[in-house]
Structure formats: C-alpha cells, structure tokens
N, C-alpha and C positions, 0 to 999 in steps of 0.2 A: 363317221360324220363327214360330209363333203367339205372341201376346202372353200372358204369364203374370203373375198377381198377384205382387207383391213383387220383380220383377226391375228395377224402376225406381222412383224417387221418385214418390209419388202414384199409382202403378199398383196399386191395390187391386182387390178383386173387383168392387166397384160400378163403378169406372172401366172395367175390362175389359168389363163388361156393357154399359155405356153406349156405349163405343167400338164394340162389336159391333152395337149397334142402329143405328149410323151407318155400317155396312159397313166398319169398320176392325177387322180380326182378326189382322193380322200386322204386323211391324215396318215393312216397305216401305210399307204403306198408311198407317201412322201418320206416317212421315217425309214422305210426299207431302202428307198432309192438314194438317200443321203447319209446313210449310216457310216459308210466308209469314205476315206479321202478320195479313193479312185472313183467311187460312184458320184460324189459331189463334183469332182473335176470334169468327168464325162458329161454329166447333166448340165453343168454350167456352159460347157462348150456348145452343146446342142441348143441351149436356150439363148446363147450369146449374152450370158449374165456374168458380171464380174465375180471372181472367186470369193472376194470378201463378203459380197452380198449373199451368195449361195451358202457360205459357211454360217453366216448369221441366221439365215432362214432355217438351215438344218439344225442348228442349236436350239432354235425356238421350237421346232417340231419335236426334238428330243425332250425338251422341257415339258411338253404336253403329256408325257407319261405320268406326271404327278396326279392328274385328275381327269376323270371321264368328262367333266365339265370344262375342258381345257380352253375352249374359246373365250370363256369369261375369266378363268383363273389366271391365265398367263398375262392378260391385260392388267389385272390387279398387281401381279408380280412385277410387271414392267415399271409401275409407279415407284417401286423401291429399288429400281435398277437391277432386277434379277431377270436375265434373259437367257439363261442356260442352266443346266444342272451343275455345271462347273461353278457358276456364280453362287449357287446355293451351298455347294461344298466349301467354298472359300470364305464363308461368313458365319455369323452366329445369330441366334434369335434376338439377343440383347442389342446387337449392332443394328439389326433391321428395325427393331422397335424404336430406336433413336433416330431413324431416318426421318427427315423433315416432311416427307410425303406419305408416311405410313398411314396416318388417319385417312388421308384422301384416297388411298388405295382401296379401302373397304375390305381388306383381307382379314380374316379371323386369325387370332393367335394360334388357336388349336389347329387350324388348317396349315398355317405356316410351319408349325412344329412337325406336322405329318409330312409335309413336302420335303422338309430338310432331312428327316429320317429316311425318306425314300431315296433322296439323292445320295446319302452316305452309304446306305446298305444295298442299293440295287445297281447292278451293272447292266445297262441297256445295250451294251456293245457298241456305243458310239465311239468312233475313232477320231481323236483330235489331230489337227494338222500341226505337225512339229515344224516350227520355222527353222530354216537353215542358218547355222551360226558360222560366221566368218571370224577367224582368229587373227587376221592381218592387222598390224598396227603401223602407225607412222612414227618417226620417219623411216623411209625404206633404205635398206642396205642393198644396193644393186651393183656392187663392184664386180661380183663374180659372173653374173649372168644377166644380160639385158632382157632376155625373155622372161625370166622370173621376176625381174624388176617391174616390167610392164604388167605382168599378171597381178602383182601385189597392188599396183596402182588402180587397175580396173576393178579388182575385188573391193578395195576400199571405197571407190566411187559407188559401186553397187550397193554396199552396205549403207552409205550415207543416203542414197536415193531411196532405199527401202525404208529407212527410218523416217524420212520426210513423208513418204506415202502413208505409212502407218499413222503418223500424227494427223494427217489430213483425214484419213478414214475415221480415226477416233473422234475428231472434232465433229465430223458429219453425223456419226452415230449418236453422239451426245445431243446434238441439235435436233435430230429426228425424234429422240425420246422426249425431249422438252416440248416439241410440237404436239406429240401424241398426248402429253399430259395436260396440255392447254386446250380446253374445249373450244374456245373461240377460234384459235389458230387451226385446229383440226377441221372445224366446220367450214372454214374458208379455204380448205384444201391447200394450205401452205406446204410447200415441198422443200426438200434440201438439195443443194447442188453438191454432187460428189465429184471431186476433182481427181482425174486420173493422169498418170505419167506413163503413157504407153511406150514412148520411145525417147531416148536421150542420145543426142549426138555430141561428141566432144573430140577435141584434138589435143595431142600431147606433143610438146616440144622437148626433145631430149638434148642433153649436152654430153659430148664424148671427148675423150682425150686420146690422141693418137701417138704412137711411138714406134720407132723402127728397131727391129730385133735382127741382128746380123750374127750368123754362125759360120765358123770356118772349120773345115776338115782338110788338113793338108793344104794343098794349093787351091782347092775348090771352096767357094763361099756361097752361102745362100742368105737371102734377105726376106724378112716378113714384116708386114705392117699390121699392128693390132689396134683395134678400137676398144677402149675401156670406158663404159658408161660411168660418168662421175656425178650424175644427178639429173634432174629435169628442170627446165626453165619455168614452164608454166603449163597449166591445163585450162583450156578454154571450153566452157560449156555452151 
C-alpha cells in the first residue's frame, strides 16, 4: 500500500515527497529502510529530518505489522496512546480498556487482544535506539587531574541538556497526539512547534592553587611550580 500523508505521525506531504526521492514509496520499503538504527540515522541525514522524528515514524511503521488495514488501525491505536509495538508490550488489555479515550478510538477488544498477542510473540527485527548513559555525578573531585575534571563537567552539562531536550520532545509529541485526537484542531491544520537545541556555547572559569616545590641534590637545587585545580568558580551558558 502506498504511503499517504496523515496516516502516521510526522508523515506529511513534505516527508512523503522526501521518502519518494529516496525510493521509499510504500509501507514495506519504509519498514525495511528504518528497521535498524543505522538505516534510520542515514535516512534522517539524507532527508534532513531530526532523529527523534525519524525514530517515531519508524516505530509507527513497525506498528503497522499488526494489521493489513494499518492506515486505519494505527490511527485507532494512537487514540489510546499506542504508537509502537513497544507501547503494546508495555501495557495490558485492562489498562487500555480504562483509557479515557478507548471508546472514541473505535477499536474492537478482540482486535486489541490480537494486536497485543502479535507484539509479544513476534519479533519484527526492529532495532531500538539505546540512549547513552552517563555515570558522572556532582560534585566533582578534580584535585588530581584538571583534564578529567573538565571532562566530568562537560559530560554533566551534556546530560542535563539531553534531559531538557527529551522533555521538550515529549511535550511536543503529547501535544501532537492531542491535536490528532481533536477533529476541529486537525481540520484547522494546527501544528506543533518542535524546539531544538542544536548548539550550546558555554565558558568555564576555573580556580587554581599554585605552590612552589624545591628539590636539593648536593649543592644543586631545582624548583618547580605546580598548578592544582581546587574547583571552579562558575559556568556561564
């Protein structure tokens, strides 16, 4: 079945056109191209599409395995916040029946049970993107090495920035799902603003302690001056 604008999250006219430029014109081709992390990353670069959007689109395409009538069924599933096979595996029928929008979704309980069974028993080969975990914690002990100290600071800043970006993405995704569920807002083509943090500039002001180390061997003597980092004054973003 050919790909049509509006049948999945982030599958608008521009995306359909860019996918076509990369010889992806139907669901099977999209599933094959986005099955692996490497494939999604390369395709996102070619299409100049943010990775989080490409990952969401890929997960929706993978979810389409549950039904030949995928263009209708995944829209029903989105009403109850199911946008990937991973979402199906992480919930239960009873929990979905209690969803406030279950009746609005129009999905049959028998179909829902069938989709959940498929998600649990079938491996489609979809490769999840594993987020990088940073184990650095504050405060920093940088007495021994100024280089390691700076590295820890930068890693912690990166972790904080990543967390902020994830929160922004999560909020935007939830807003987009709410718009899709609201017929009036959808008809008016209301869109969501996705906020990106492509580049962060910051300066670090360090504080050092100096001391003089003198060594004597016979009548000869040598003198060295050492810099010991004792902390940092401030970080300006």
